[in-house]
Every structure is written in structure tokens, then in C-alpha cells.
TORZAZA-985307 format. One record per atom (N, C-alpha, C): atom name; x, y, z. Coordinates in steps of 0.1 Angstrom, whole numbers, always signed. Each point is the difference from the previous one (the first is absolute). Layout:
<rs>
R  atom     px     py     pz
R    CA      X      Y      Z
...
</rs>
This chain:
<rs>
R  atom     px     py     pz
R     N    +24   -135    -97
R    CA    +10    +10     -3
R     C     -4     +9    -12
R     N     -8     -6     -9
R    CA     -5     +8    -11
R     C    -10    +10     +5
R     N     -8     -3     +9
R    CA    -10     +9     +6
R     C     +7    +11     +7
R     N    +11     -4     +8
R    CA     +7    +10     +8
R     C     +7    +10    -10
R     N     +6     -5    -11
R    CA     +6     +9     -9
R     C    -10    +10     -6
R     N    -12     -6     -4
R    CA    -10     +9     -5
R     C     -5    +10    +10
R     N     +0     -4    +13
R    CA     -4     +9    +10
R     C    +10    +12     +1
R     N    +13     -3     +0
R    CA    +10    +10     +1
R     C     -1    +10    -12
R     N     -3     -5    -12
R    CA     -2     +9    -11
R     C    -12     +9     +2
R     N    -11     -5     +5
R    CA    -12     +8     +3
R     C     +3    +10    +11
R     N     +8     -5    +10
R    CA     +3     +9    +11
R     C     +8    +12     -4
R     N     +9     -2     -9
R    CA     +8    +12     -5
R     C     -8     +9     -8
R     N     -9     -6     -9
R    CA     -8     +8     -9
R     C    -11     +7     +7
R     N     -3     -3    +13
R    CA    -11     +7     +7
R     C     +5    +14     +4
R     N    +13     +2     +1
R    CA     +4    +13     +5
R     C    +11     +7     -8
R     N     +9     -8     -7
R    CA    +11     +6     -7
R     C     -4     +9    -12
R     N    -10     -4     -8
R    CA     -3     +9    -11
R     C     -5    +14     +4
R     N     -8     +1    +11
R    CA     -5    +13     +5
R     C    +12     +7     +6
R     N     +9     -7     +7
R    CA    +11     +6     +7
R     C     +9     +6    -11
R     N     +3     -7    -11
R    CA     +8     +6    -10
R     C     -6    +12     -7
R     N    -13     -1     -2
R    CA     -8    +11     -6
R     C     +1    +13     +9
R     N     +0     -2    +13
R    CA     +1    +11    +10
R     C    +14     +6     -1
R     N    +10     -8     -1
R    CA    +14     +5     -1
R     C     +2     +8    -12
R     N     -7     -4    -11
R    CA     +2     +8    -13
R     C    -10    +11     -1
R     N    -10     +1     +8
R    CA    -10    +10     -1
R     C     +3    +12     +9
R     N     -5    +12     -4
R    CA     +2    +12     +8
R     C    -11     +1    +10
R     N    -12     -5     -3
R    CA    -11     +1     +9
R     C     +0    -10    +12
R     N     +4    -12     -4
R    CA     +0    -11    +10
R     C    -13     -2     +7
R     N    -11     -1     -8
R    CA    -13     -2     +6
R     C     -6    -14     -4
R     N     -9     -4     +8
R    CA     -7    -13     -2
R     C    -15     +2     +4
R     N     -9     -5     -7
R    CA    -14     +1     +4
R     C     -3     -8    +12
R     N    -11     +3     +7
R    CA     -4     -7    +12
R     C     -3    -15     -4
R     N     -7     -2    -11
R    CA     -3    -14     -4
R     C    +12     -8     -3
R     N     +9     +6     -7
R    CA    +13     -7     -4
R     C     +8     -3    +13
R     N     +0     +9     +9
R    CA     +7     -1    +13
R     C     -5    -12     +8
R     N    -13     -1     +0
R    CA     -7    -11     +8
R     C     +3    -13     -7
R     N     -1     +0    -14
R    CA     +3    -13     -7
R     C    +14     -4     +2
R     N    +10     +9     +0
R    CA    +14     -3     +3
R     C     +1     -6    +14
R     N     -7     +6    +10
R    CA     +1     -4    +13
R     C     -5    -14     +2
R     N    -12     -3     -7
R    CA     -6    -13     +1
R     C     +9    -11     -6
R     N     +4     +2    -12
R    CA     +9    -10     -7
R     C    +13     -2     +7
R     N     +6    +11     +5
R    CA    +13     +0     +7
R     C     -1     -9    +12
R     N    -10     +2     +8
R    CA     -2     -7    +13
R     C     -5    -14     -3
R     N     -9     -2    -10
R    CA     -5    -13     -3
R     C    +11     -9     -5
R     N     +9     +5     -9
R    CA    +11     -8     -5
R     C    +10     -3    +11
R     N     +2    +10     +9
R    CA     +9     -2    +11
R     C     -5    -11    +10
R     N    -13     +0     +2
R    CA     -6    -11     +8
R     C     +1    -13     -7
R     N     -2     -1    -13
R    CA     +2    -12     -7
R     C    +14     -5     +1
R     N    +10     +9     -1
R    CA    +14     -4     +1
R     C     +2     -7    +14
R     N     -5     +6    +11
R    CA     +1     -6    +13
R     C     -5    -14     +1
R     N    -12     -2     -7
R    CA     -6    -13     +0
R     C     +9    -10     -8
R     N     +5     +5    -11
R    CA     +8     -9     -9
R     C    +13     -4     +7
R     N     +6     +9     +7
R    CA    +12     -3     +8
R     C     -3    -10    +11
R     N    -12     +1     +6
R    CA     -4    -10    +10
R     C     -2    -14     -6
R     N     -6     -1    -11
R    CA     -2    -14     -6
R     C    +13     -5     -5
R     N     +9     +9     -5
R    CA    +13     -5     -4
R     C     +8     -6    +12
R     N     -2     +6    +12
R    CA     +6     -5    +12
R     C     -6    -13     +4
R     N    -13     -1     -2
R    CA     -7    -13     +3
R     C     +5    -11    -10
R     N     +2     +4    -12
R    CA     +5    -10    -10
R     C    +14     -5     +4
R     N     +9     +9     +4
R    CA    +13     -4     +4
R     C     +0     -9    +13
R     N    -10     +4     +9
R    CA     -1     -8    +12
R     C     -4    -15     -3
R     N    -10     -1     -9
R    CA     -4    -13     -4
R     C    +11     -8     -7
R     N     +7     +7     -9
R    CA    +10     -7     -8
R     C    +12     -5     +8
R     N     +3     +7    +11
R    CA    +12     -3     +8
R     C     -4     -8    +12
R     N    -10     +4     +7
R    CA     -4     -6    +13
R     C     -9    -12     -2
R     N     -8     +0    -11
R    CA    -10    -11     -2
R     C     +1     -5    -15
R     N    +12     -4     -4
R    CA     +2     -4    -14
R     C     -8    -11     -5
R     N     -4     -9     +9
R    CA     -9    -11     -5
R     C    -14     +4     -2
R     N     -4    +10     +7
R    CA    -14     +5     -1
R     C     -1    +10    -11
R     N    +11     +6     -5
R    CA     +0    +11    -10
R     C     -8     -4    -12
R     N     +3    -11     -7
R    CA     -8     -3    -13
R     C    -15     -2     +2
R     N     -4     -5    +12
R    CA    -14     -2     +2
R     C     -7    +13     +4
R     N     +7     +9     +7
R    CA     -6    +13     +5
R     C     +0    +10    -11
R     N    +12     +3     -6
R    CA     +1    +11    -10
R     C     -3     -5    -14
R     N    -13     -4     -2
R    CA     -5     -4    -13
R     C     -3    +13     -8
R     N     -2     -2    -13
R    CA     -3    +11     -9
R     C    -13     +7     +5
R     N     -9     -8     +4
R    CA    -13     +6     +4
R     C     +2     +9    +13
R     N     +8     -6     +9
R    CA     +2     +8    +13
R     C     +8    +12     -3
R     N    +10     -1     -9
R    CA     +9    +12     -3
R     C     -9    +11     -7
R     N     -9     -5     -9
R    CA     -9    +10     -7
R     C     -9     +7    +10
R     N     -5     -8    +10
R    CA     -8     +6    +10
R     C     +7    +11     +9
R     N    +13     -3     +3
R    CA     +8     +9     +7
R     C     +2    +13     -7
R     N     +3     -1    -13
R    CA     +3    +11     -9
R     C    -13     +9     -1
R     N    -11     -7     -2
R    CA    -13     +8     -1
R     C     -3     +7    +13
R     N     +2     -7    +11
R    CA     -2     +6    +13
R     C     +8    +12     +2
R     N    +13     +0     -4
R    CA     +9    +11     +2
R     C     -5    +12     -8
R     N     -4     -2    -13
R    CA     -5    +11     -8
R     C    -13     +6     +5
R     N     -9     -9     +3
R    CA    -14     +5     +4
R     C     +1     +7    +14
R     N     +6     -7    +10
R    CA     +1     +6    +13
R     C     +9    +12     +0
R     N    +10     +0     -8
R    CA     +9    +12     -1
R     C     -8    +13     -4
R     N     -9     -2    -10
R    CA     -8    +11     -5
R     C    -12     +3     +9
R     N     -4     -8     +9
R    CA    -11     +3     +9
R     C     +5     +6    +13
R     N    +12     -3     +5
R    CA     +4     +4    +13
R     C     -1    +15     +3
R     N     +5     +8    -10
R    CA     +0    +15     +2
R     C    -12     +7     -7
R     N    -10     -8     -4
R    CA    -11     +6     -7
R     C     -8    +10     +9
R     N     -3     -5    +12
R    CA     -7     +9    +10
R     C     +7    +12     +4
R     N    +13     -1     +4
R    CA     +8    +12     +3
R     C     +0    +10    -12
R     N     +1     -4    -12
R    CA     +1     +9    -12
R     C    -14     +6     -1
R     N    -11     -7     +2
R    CA    -13     +6     -1
R     C     -2    +10    +11
R     N     +5     -2    +12
R    CA     +0    +10    +11
R     C     +8    +12     -4
R     N    +11     -1     -7
R    CA     +8    +11     -4
R     C     -8     +9    -10
R     N     -8     -7     -9
R    CA     -8     +8     -9
R     C    -10     +9     +6
R     N     -4     -4    +13
R    CA    -10     +8     +7
R     C     +5    +11     +9
R     N    +14     +1     +0
R    CA     +6    +10     +9
R     C     -1    +13     -6
R     N     +0    +11     +8
R    CA     +0    +14     -5
R     C    +15     +4     -3
R     N     +2     +6    -11
R    CA    +13     +6     -4
R     C     -3    +15     -3
R     N     +4     +8    +10
R    CA     -4    +14     -2
R     C    +11     +9     -6
R     N    +12     -6     -2
R    CA    +11     +6     -7
R     C     +9     +8    +10
R     N    +12     +4     -5
R    CA     +6     -3    -13
R     C     +4    -15     -1
R     N     -5     -6    -10
R    CA     +2    -15     -2
R     C    +13     -3     -6
R     N    +11     +2     +7
R    CA    +13     -2     -4
R     C     +6    -13     +7
R     N     +4    -10     -8
R    CA     +5    -12     +6
R     C    +15     +1     -1
R     N     +6     -1    +12
R    CA    +15     +1     +1
R     C     +6    -14     -1
R     N     -2     -6    -12
R    CA     +5    -14     -2
R     C     +2     -3    -14
R     N     +6    -11     -4
R    CA     +2     -4    -14
R     C    -13     -6     -6
R     N    -10     -4     +8
R    CA    -12     -6     -5
R     C    -11     +3    +10
R     N    -12     -5     -4
R    CA    -12     +2     +9
R     C     +0    -11    +10
R     N     +8     +2    +11
R    CA     +1    -10    +10
R     C    -11     +3    +11
R     N     -3    -10     +8
R    CA    -10     +2    +10
R     C     +2    +10    +11
R     N    +13     +1     +5
R    CA     +3     +9    +10
R     C     -2    +15     -4
R     N     +6     +4    -11
R    CA     -3    +14     -4
R     C    -14     +4     -2
R     N     -8    -10     -6
R    CA    -14     +3     -2
R     C     -8     +1    +14
R     N     +4     -8     +9
R    CA     -7     +1    +13
R     C     +5    +13     +7
R     N    +12     +4     -2
R    CA     +5    +13     +6
R     C     -8    +12     -6
R     N     -3     -1    -13
R    CA     -8    +11     -7
R     C    -14     +1     +6
R     N     -6    -12     +2
R    CA    -14     +0     +5
R     C     +0     +4    +15
R     N     +9     -5     +8
R    CA     +0     +4    +14
R     C     +3    +14     +2
R     N     +6     +7     -9
R    CA     +2    +15     +1
R     C    -14     +7     -1
R     N    -10     -6     -5
R    CA    -13     +6     -1
R     C     -9     -4    +12
R     N     -1    -12     +3
R    CA     -8     -5    +11
R     C     +7    -12     +6
R     N     -2     -3    +13
R    CA     +6    -12     +6
R     C     -6    -12     -5
R     N     +9    -10     -4
R    CA     -5    -13     -5
R     C     +7    -11     +7
R     N     -2     -1    +13
R    CA     +7    -11     +8
R     C     -4    -14     -4
R     N    -13     -1     -4
R    CA     -5    -13     -3
R     C     +6     -6    -13
R     N     +1     +9    -10
R    CA     +6     -5    -13
R     C    +15     -2     +2
R     N     +7     +8     +7
R    CA    +14     -2     +3
R     C     +2    -13     +7
R     N     -8     -3    +10
R    CA     +1    -12     +8
R     C     -2    -12     -8
R     N    -11     +0     -9
R    CA     -3    -11     -8
R     C    +11     -3    -10
R     N     +5    +11     -7
R    CA    +11     -2    -10
R     C    +13     -5     +7
R     N     +3     +5    +11
R    CA    +12     -4     +7
R     C     -1    -14     +5
R     N    -12     -4     +5
R    CA     -2    -14     +5
R     C     +1    -10    -11
R     N     -7     +3    -11
R    CA     +0     -9    -11
R     C    +14     -2     -7
R     N     +8    +12     -1
R    CA    +13     -1     -5
R     C     +9     -8     +9
R     N     +0     +3    +13
R    CA     +9     -7    +10
R     C     -4    -15     +1
R     N    -13     -3     +0
R    CA     -4    -14     +0
R     C     +5     -8    -11
R     N     -1     +6    -12
R    CA     +5     -7    -12
R     C    +15     -2     +0
R     N     +7    +11     +3
R    CA    +15     +0     -1
R     C     +5    -10    +10
R     N     -4     +1    +13
R    CA     +6     -8    +10
R     C     -5    -15     +0
R     N    -12     -2     -4
R    CA     -5    -14     -1
R     C     +8     -8    -10
R     N     +1     +6    -12
R    CA     +7     -7    -11
R     C    +15     -1     +3
R     N     +6    +11     +6
R    CA    +14     +0     +2
R     C     +4    -11    +11
R     N     -8     +0    +11
R    CA     +3    -10    +10
R     C     -3    -15     -5
R     N    -10     -1     -8
R    CA     -2    -13     -6
R     C    +12     -5     -8
R     N     +5     +9     -9
R    CA    +12     -3     -8
R     C    +12     -3     +9
R     N     +2     +8    +10
R    CA    +12     -2     +9
R     C     -2    -14     +8
R     N    -12     -3     +4
R    CA     -3    -12     +7
R     C     +3    -12     -9
R     N     -5     +1    -13
R    CA     +2    -11    -10
R     C    +15     -2     -2
R     N     +8    +11     -2
R    CA    +14     -2     -2
R     C     +8     -4    +12
R     N     -5     +3    +12
R    CA     +6     -6    +12
R     C     -1    -15     +0
R     N    -11     -5     -4
R    CA     -2    -15     -1
R     C     +9     -5    -11
R     N     +0     +7    -11
R    CA     +9     -4    -11
R     C    +14     -1     +4
R     N     +5    +11     +7
R    CA    +14     +0     +4
R     C     +3    -11    +10
R     N     -9     -3     +9
R    CA     +2    -11     +9
R     C     +1    -14     -7
R     N     -8     -1    -11
R    CA     +0    -13     -7
R     C    +13     +0     -9
R     N     +4    +11     -5
R    CA    +12     +0     -8
R     C    +13     -3     +8
R     N     +0     +5    +13
R    CA    +12     -3     +8
R     C     +1    -15     +4
R     N    -11     -7     -2
R    CA     +0    -15     +3
R     C     +4     -8    -12
R     N     +2     +6    -11
R    CA     +4     -7    -12
R     C    +15     -4     +2
R     N     +3    -13     -2
R    CA    +14     -5     +4
R     C    +10     +5    -10
R     N     -3     +1    -13
R    CA    +10     +4    -10
R     C     +1    +15     -1
R     N    +12     +5     -2
R    CA     +3    +14     -3
R     C     -6     +5    -13
R     N     +1     -9    -10
R    CA     -6     +3    -13
R     C    -15     +2     +1
R     N     -6     -9     +7
R    CA    -15     +1     +2
R     C     -4    +13     +7
R     N     +8     +4    +10
R    CA     -3    +13     +7
R     C     +1    +12     -9
R     N    +11     -1     -8
R    CA     +2    +12    -10
R     C    -11     +0    -10
R     N     -4    -11     -5
R    CA    -11     +0    -10
R     C    -13     +6     +6
R     N     -3     -4    +13
R    CA    -12     +5     +6
R     C     +1    +15     +3
R     N    +12     +5     +4
R    CA     +2    +14     +3
R     C     -1     +8    -13
R     N     +5     -6    -11
R    CA     +0     +8    -13
R     C    -15     +2     -5
R     N     -9    -10     +3
R    CA    -13     +2     -5
R     C     -8    +10     +9
R     N     +4     +2    +12
R    CA     -7     +9     +9
R     C     +6    +14     +1
R     N    +13     +2     -3
R    CA     +7    +12     +2
R     C     -6    +12     -9
R     N     -3     -3    -12
R    CA     -5    +10     -9
R     C    -14     +5     +4
R     N     -8    -10     +5
R    CA    -14     +4     +5
R     C     +2     +8    +13
R     N     +9     -3     +9
R    CA     +2     +7    +12
R     C     +5    +14     -3
R     N     +8     +2    -10
R    CA     +5    +13     -4
R     C    -11     +9     -4
R     N     -9     -6     -8
R    CA    -12     +8     -5
R     C     -9     +4    +12
R     N     -2    -10     +9
R    CA     -8     +3    +12
R     C     +6    +12     +8
R     N    +13     -1     +3
R    CA     +6    +11     +9
R     C     +0    +13     -8
R     N     +3     +0    -13
R    CA     -1    +13     -7
R     C    -13     +6     +0
R     N    -11     -8     -3
R    CA    -13     +5     +0
R     C     -5     +4    +13
R     N     +0     -9    +10
R    CA     -5     +3    +13
R     C     +8    +11     +8
R     N    +13     +0     -2
R    CA     +8    +10     +6
R     C     -4    +14     -4
R     N     -2     +2    -13
R    CA     -3    +13     -5
R     C    -15     +4     +4
R     N     -9    -10     -1
R    CA    -14     +2     +4
R     C     -1     +4    +14
R     N     +7     -7     +9
R    CA     -1     +3    +14
R     C     +6    +14     +3
R     N    +10     +4     -6
R    CA     +6    +13     +2
R     C    -10    +11     -5
R     N     -9     -3    -10
R    CA     -9     +9     -5
R     C    -13     +1     +9
R     N     -5    -11     +4
R    CA    -13     -1     +6
R     C     +0     -3    +15
R     N    +11     -3     +5
R    CA     +1     -3    +15
R     C     +8    +10     +7
R     N    +11     +5     -6
R    CA     +8    +10     +7
R     C     -7    +13     +1
R     N     +5     +9    +10
R    CA     -7    +13     +2
R     C     +2     +8    -12
R     N    -10     +9     -3
R    CA     +0     +8    -12
R     C     +2    +15     +3
R     N    +10     +4     +8
R    CA     +2    +14     +3
R     C    +15     +3     -3
R     N     +2    +13     -3
R    CA    +13     +6     -2
R     C     +7     -7    -11
R     N    +12     -4     +3
R    CA     +9     -5    -11
R     C     -5    -14     -4
R     N     -7     -7     +9
R    CA     -6    -13     -4
R     C    -10     +1    -11
R     N     -7    +11     -1
R    CA    -10     +2    -10
R     C     +7     +0    -14
R     N    +12     +7     -1
R    CA     +7     +1    -12
R     C     +5    -14     -4
R     N     +5     -7    +10
R    CA     +5    -14     -2
R     C    -11     -9     -5
R     N    -12     +2     +5
R    CA    -12     -8     -4
R     C     -3     +1    -15
R     N     +2    +12     -5
R    CA     -2     +2    -14
R     C     +9     -8     -9
R     N    +13     -1     +5
R    CA     +9     -8     -8
R     C     -2    -15     +2
R     N     -4     -4    +12
R    CA     -3    -14     +2
R     C    -13     -4     -8
R     N     -9     +9     -2
R    CA    -12     -3     -8
R     C     +5     -2    -15
R     N     +9     +9     -4
R    CA     +5     -1    -14
R     C     +8    -14     -1
R     N     +7     -3    +10
R    CA     +8    -13     +0
R     C     -9    -12     -2
R     N    -10     -2     +9
R    CA     -7    -12     -1
R     C    -11     +0    -11
R     N     -3    +12     -5
R    CA    -10     +0    -11
R     C     +7     -1    -14
R     N    +13     +3     -1
R    CA     +6     +0    -13
R     C    +13     -9     +0
R     N     +9     +2     +9
R    CA    +13     -7     +0
R     C     -2    -15     +4
R     N     -8     -2    +11
R    CA     -1    -14     +4
R     C     -6     -9    -11
R     N    -11     +4     -7
R    CA     -5     -9    -11
R     C    +11     -1    -11
R     N     +8    +10     -3
R    CA    +10     -2    -10
R     C    +11    -10     +5
R     N     +3     +0    +12
R    CA    +10     -9     +5
R     C     -6    -15     +0
R     N    -13     -1     +2
R    CA     -6    -13     +0
R     C     +0     -6    -14
</rs>
């Protein structure tokens, strides 16, 4: 939980300071290097959050469905390994797509119609110069794979948890189990709901304007709620 709280602080700080500076500035400009750094940290921290939410679901699954195995499995060493895995893998997952973005041509006018340097607007700018189907396919595949794999893992874990909770004979025991899981599930649906609206829903017409607000929601408001 301490690592998750620290992650949320970093997540907000990766985009909010520059966003506030743009609101207060007349020029509203950002250098190419700063834009790429914001993109890398924004997506890396988002990937890390997906992994943290997954291991939190695994922790709840063990605690409720395998309570006798929990003390022997979730040792300090194993927990530390999971935390290190989340941070390292989170910052490696989108490294290659960001490197590919640095090699794309941007012929201008380089105007990003968004609150931050998001992947979609940057790919739109580059594709206005030359076709980049390979880069778009790679970024879309990696984003979808991460989002859906972790989301369905969490849903699968909580399906097993729910089945185990319903078999608890006492009402007090069921309420206690539900109370430990409800807050985590609320975080999961807030985060994944807004992420899927941004990166999975179509990006045309009115949906494009809606995507800007969902980007703002999951990058700023969701971490604050957490």
C-alpha cells in the first residue's frame, strides 16, 4: 500500500505540474524532449499501476481463498520481489514504443489537442506527415495487451474470491470479506473504466472530446480518489 500511494503521487506529478503551467501560460508550449519524457513517465507509471492492482488482487485471492497458504506464500521476500517486478517491468514495457515515437517525423504544425503529451495525439501528428501503420499497430497492441490481460486477471481473481465469500456461513464473515475487497474493486473500476474509454473506444467526433476528459479523469482525479 505504501508503494501504491507513492506511485499515485508520482503519477499525478508526471503531468499535473506541466498541465497547470499550460493553463497559466499564454504560449502553452512544451519542448519535444519534455513531451517525450512526460509520455514515457506517464505510460510507465500507468503500466506500473496496472501491475500493482493485479498483485493486490492476487493478495486478496490468497487471503480469502487460500488463508492457510497465505503466511507461507506472501513472505516479506516474495512481496519485495513482486514490488520490484512491478516497478522494473512497468518502466520497461513502453520503452520500445517511446523510442519508436522519437524516430517519427513531425512536420508540423505540431499542435497537441489534449491536456498532456498523450500517445494518440502524438501518433496523429506523425501520421499526418507519413503513414506509420507499424508504430500504430505496435503501440495499440501493447496497450491493449496490458490493459485487458491485467483487467481480466483481476476480474478472474475476484470471481474466485466472490465464490469463496458466498460460501462463508456467517453474515459477519461475509461482510468483513466484502469490506476488504470493495475499496480495491472501486479503484479497479475507476481506473480501468476511464483507461478503456480513452484507449479502446473510437476516437472520432464527439468521442474525441470525451477522451480528453477521461484522460484528465484517470490521470488526475482517479489517483486523488485513491
